[in-house]
C-alpha positions in Angstrom: 0.3 -0.1 0.1 1.0 3.5 -0.9 1.9 6.6 1.2 2.6 10.3 0.2 4.6 12.6 2.3 4.6 16.2 1.6 8.1 18.1 3.2 8.8 21.5 3.9 6.5 21.9 0.3 5.9 26.0 -0.5 5.0 27.5 -3.7 5.2 31.2 -4.6 3.6 32.7 -1.4 0.8 30.6 -1.6 1.8 27.7 0.3 4.7 27.7 3.2 6.5 24.7 4.3 3.6 22.5 4.6 4.8 19.1 6.0 1.9 16.0 5.5 1.7 12.7 5.1 -1.4 10.3 4.4 -0.2 6.8 5.4 -1.4 3.7 4.0 -4.8 3.5 3.5 -6.2 6.8 4.8 -8.3 9.2 3.9 -6.5 12.6 4.7 -8.4 16.1 4.5 -7.7 19.4 3.7 -9.9 21.9 5.0 -9.6 25.6 5.7 -11.0 28.9 4.3 -11.6 30.0 1.0 -7.7 30.7 -0.1 -6.5 28.7 2.4 -4.0 26.9 -0.2 -6.0 23.8 -0.9 -6.0 23.1 -4.2 -2.9 24.5 -4.6 -1.4 22.0 -2.3 -3.4 19.4 -4.3 -2.0 20.8 -7.4 1.5 20.5 -6.2 0.8 16.8 -5.1 -0.9 15.7 -8.6 1.8 18.1 -10.9 -0.4 20.6 -12.1 2.1 23.4 -10.3 5.6 22.7 -9.3 6.8 23.3 -6.1 8.9 26.5 -5.3 10.8 24.6 -2.6 10.3 21.0 -0.9 8.9 17.9 -2.3 5.8 15.2 -2.9 6.7 11.9 -1.8 5.2 8.5 -3.2 6.8 5.6 -1.5 9.9 7.4 -1.4 9.5 8.4 -5.0 9.6 12.2 -5.9 6.2 13.0 -8.2 7.6 15.5 -9.7 10.8 13.5 -11.2 8.4 10.5 -11.9 7.1 12.7 -15.1 2.9 12.7 -16.3 2.8 9.0 -18.0 4.5 7.7 -14.8 3.0 9.8 -12.2 -0.4 8.6 -13.8 -0.4 5.3 -13.4 0.2 5.8 -9.7 -1.8 9.0 -8.5 -5.7 9.7 -10.1 -7.1 13.2 -9.8 -10.3 14.4 -9.5 -10.2 18.0 -10.1 -12.7 20.6 -8.2 -14.7 22.0 -11.5 -14.6 20.2 -14.8 -14.3 21.4 -18.3 -17.3 20.2 -20.0 -16.2 20.4 -23.7 -14.9 16.8 -24.8 -16.7 15.6 -27.6 -17.0 12.1 -26.3 -19.6 9.9 -24.7 -19.3 9.0 -20.7 -18.4 5.7 -21.0 -15.3 7.3 -23.3 -14.5 9.6 -21.6 -14.3 7.5 -18.3 -12.4 4.3 -20.5 -9.5 7.5 -20.6 -8.7 6.5 -17.0 -6.6 3.4 -18.8 -4.6 5.6 -21.0 -1.7 5.9 -18.7 -1.3 2.4 -18.6 -1.5 1.9 -22.2 0.6 2.7 -25.4 -0.6 6.1 -26.9 -1.6 4.5 -30.1 -4.1 1.8 -28.2 -7.4 1.8 -28.4 -10.3 0.8 -26.4 -10.5 -2.6 -25.9 -13.3 -4.9 -24.6 -11.9 -5.3 -21.0 -11.7 -1.2 -20.9 -15.0 -0.8 -21.8 -16.3 -3.4 -19.2 -13.9 -1.8 -16.4 -15.6 1.9 -17.7 -19.1 -0.1 -17.3 -18.4 -1.3 -13.8 -17.0 2.7 -12.4 -20.0 4.1 -13.6 -22.1 1.2 -11.7 -20.2 1.9 -9.0 -20.7 5.6 -9.1 -24.4 4.9 -10.1 -24.7 6.7 -13.5 -24.6 3.6 -15.8 -27.6 4.6 -17.4 -25.8 7.9 -18.5 -23.0 5.4 -20.5 -23.6 6.5 -24.0 -25.1 10.0 -23.3 -22.6 13.0 -24.4 -20.0 14.1 -21.8 -21.0 17.6 -22.0 -24.8 17.5 -21.5 -24.5 16.0 -18.1 -25.1 18.3 -15.6 -22.5 19.0 -12.9 -23.3 16.9 -10.3 -23.4 13.7 -13.1 -20.0 15.1 -14.5 -18.7 14.9 -11.1 -19.5 11.7 -10.8 -18.0 10.5 -14.4 -14.7 12.2 -13.1 -14.8 9.5 -10.2 -15.4 6.9 -12.1 -12.5 8.2 -14.8 -10.3 7.8 -11.8 -11.9 4.4 -10.7 -10.9 3.1 -13.8 -7.3 4.6 -13.7 -6.8 1.5 -10.7 -4.5 4.3 -9.0 -2.4 4.0 -5.6 -3.0 7.4 -4.5 -6.1 9.1 -5.0 -6.5 13.0 -5.1 -9.9 15.0 -4.8 -10.8 18.2 -4.7 -13.9 18.6 -3.7 -15.1 15.6 -4.9 -18.8 16.3 -3.6 -19.8 20.3 -5.4 -22.8 20.0 -7.2 -24.1 16.6 -5.5 -27.0 16.0 -4.1 -26.6 14.7 -0.1 -27.3 10.9 -1.3 -24.6 11.3 -3.9 -22.5 13.4 -1.4 -22.5 10.2 1.1 -22.1 7.4 -1.3 -19.0 9.0 -3.0 -17.3 9.8 0.1 -18.2 6.7 1.4 -17.1 4.8 -1.3 -13.9 6.7 -1.4 -13.4 5.9 1.8 -13.7 1.7 0.7 -11.5 2.0 -2.3 -7.9 0.5 -0.2 -6.4 3.4 -2.0 -4.6 6.4 0.1 -6.8 9.3 -0.1 -6.5 13.3 0.2 -9.1 15.4 -0.5 -10.1 18.7 -0.1 -13.6 19.8 1.6 -15.5 22.6 2.5 -18.3 20.8 4.2 -16.4 20.2 8.0 -18.9 17.5 8.9 -18.6 15.7 6.2 -14.6 15.9 6.7 -15.2 14.7 9.9 -17.3 11.5 9.2 -15.1 10.4 6.3 -11.8 11.4 7.4 -9.3 9.7 9.1 -7.3 12.9 10.0 -7.6 16.6 8.6 -4.9 19.2 7.9 -6.2 22.4 8.8 -4.9 25.3 6.3 -4.7 28.8 6.8 -2.8 31.1 4.7 -0.9 29.3 3.4 -0.1 27.4 6.7 -1.0 24.1 8.1 -2.2 25.4 11.8 -3.5 22.2 13.0 -3.5 18.5 12.2 -5.0 15.2 13.7 -8.3 13.2 14.2 -11.4 15.2 13.2 -12.5 15.2 17.2 -9.3 16.4 18.5 -8.8 19.2 15.3 -12.6 20.3 14.9 -13.2 22.5 18.8 -15.0 25.7 18.7 -11.6 27.6 19.9 -10.1 26.3 15.9 -13.4 27.4 14.1 -13.4 30.4 15.2 -9.7 31.3 15.0 -9.3 30.0 11.2 -12.7 30.7 9.8 -14.1 33.7 12.5 -17.2 31.8 12.7 -18.7 30.8 16.4 -19.9 27.0 16.8 -20.5 24.4 18.4 -19.2 21.0 18.3 -20.9 17.8 19.1 -20.5 13.8 19.0 -23.4 12.1 16.5 -25.0 10.2 18.6 -24.9 6.6 16.5 -21.2 7.3 15.3 -19.5 9.7 17.5 -18.0 11.5 14.4 -17.9 15.4 15.3 -21.3 17.4 14.1 -20.3 21.5 13.5 -23.4 23.4 14.4 -22.7 26.9 13.5 -24.4 29.3 15.7 -26.0 32.7 14.1 -23.6 35.5 13.4 -25.1 38.7 15.8 -23.9 41.3 13.1 -25.3 39.0 10.3 -28.8 39.0 12.2 -28.2 43.1 12.7 -27.8 43.8 9.0 -30.9 41.6 8.3 -33.3 43.6 11.0 -31.7 47.0 9.6 -32.7 45.8 5.7 
């Protein structure tokens, strides 16, 4: 199984000396306010950005030294926003996940198509296999990209807001699927309650730095939420699972502004 280790990684003033470990089979979440550096860190890990200093290691191998094709055999990515200009069917798009494992002139085989169909079934859109990808809704596109990542057979799965555009049923299903794949997972999430329920450990970012790290129940505290997010909140244990539930309290300033309108 695979371990990701980020060591002293910085990027153009937007990330500052980030240290992070995702142990074999762990699901590790990045949380923090907008602009804290979550997406930038993910992009440095999966290779669309090159760190100014520091490095990201996968089982001891420098990910940037691997090259795009070798890296894609081991790391699959689900980006936050998906362009919809691909003139492909959903099945064809998902089957592209096999590309790093084939020679560039090789087309899709029956086995590739079968893999794609199984992945589509796992994310609940098998009935959309022959639809044009650009015609899908935002949530359907997101699930298709998760299916493409599954077909890639990665050791490390990197996801940037994988629940974007999804209704609550599919948010829960996608995060549960990711957690039980057996891969090592690194994902950015805005929803702190979902992060607390589905991540083994959290790294909290603010202004490009890690300001807290640990199990969700230890990290998600009222004091941290006040410091990092500037909100007042209570954190209670879920009555059945024990995972932290974040309950936000109304801002007096916001209430005053609304009453004055």
